[in-house]
N, C-alpha and C positions, 0 to 999 in steps of 0.2 A: 483615477479619470471621474469626468464629470459629465452628465448629461442634462440639457437645459429642458426645463419644465416650464408651464406659465408662472406658477409660484415663485419660483427660483431654480436652485441646482439641487441635483441628487447626487450626494457622495458616494463613489463606488457602484454606480449602477450599472449593469451590463449593456451593452449596445445591442446585441440581438439575442434572441432565443437560445442559439447553439450553446454559446459561452454560459447561460443562466443554466444550462442542464449540467455542464462539466463543472462549474464552481459550486453548486448545491450537492452534487453527488460527491459523498466521501466515502472512502474504503473502510470496511468493517473494522472493530476494533481487534478482531483476531482472524488471521486466514493462514490456511495450509496449502501446499503444493501436491499433498498425499491424499489419492481420491478415497482412501479408506478412513480418512479423518472426518469428524462431524463438522470440522470447519472449514472444508474444502468448498470453494465456489468455483466451477469451471468456467461460468459466463463472465465472471469479474476476470478470472486468471486469462482468458482469451483477449480480453479488452486491453488488459495490461497495467499492471500495479508495479509501481517501484516502491522501493525502500530505502529511506535514508538512517542510518543508524549510527550515533555519535557524529552527525555532520558529513559522513562518507556516504556514496551513493554504490549501495551493495547489489550486486547481481546474482550472488549464491544463497539468497535466502530461501530456507525450507519452510519456515512457518515464523509468524512474529504475533506479539500480542503487545499493544499500546498500553493498555491500562497496568499490566503489570510489568512492561519495560524491559521485555526480552526477545532476542530473536535466535531461531537456530539456523546456524550456517554449515552448509557442506563443507566437509573437510577433505579437498581434492576429490580424487575419484575413486576414493576407497568406498567400497561398499560392504556390508554386513552378510552374515549366510543367507539372508532372504534375497539379497539383491538390492536390498534400500539403501540408499546414500547414508554414510555414516555424518551424524552432525553433532556440533559442539554448541551449547546454550550458552548466549553471552547476555548480560544485562547493561543497559543503557538506554539513551534517549532514542526511541523508536518513532520515525515520522513518514507513515505510508503515503503515496498520491498515485494519483491514476495519470496514464501515460495518455 
């Protein structure tokens, strides 16, 4: 998208401030849904974070790390003896995005 300026065109310039805020805000390198984790961010989770893992949009991600390339996915409705969801760690390409 282009926006006209006196000197010429600006390539990929946002048209309004709202789009500028969402495009500059990036999800963190690591995020967890577990409140006991040091990587838990409740404000960001309320806003909504989506994760594409190996090109597939996943909705059962418990934790992810972009730099290390892994996600923890919940395994069905199975829980451990403490009542937390059982997870499996998968390695691959992780692409988080804000909804």
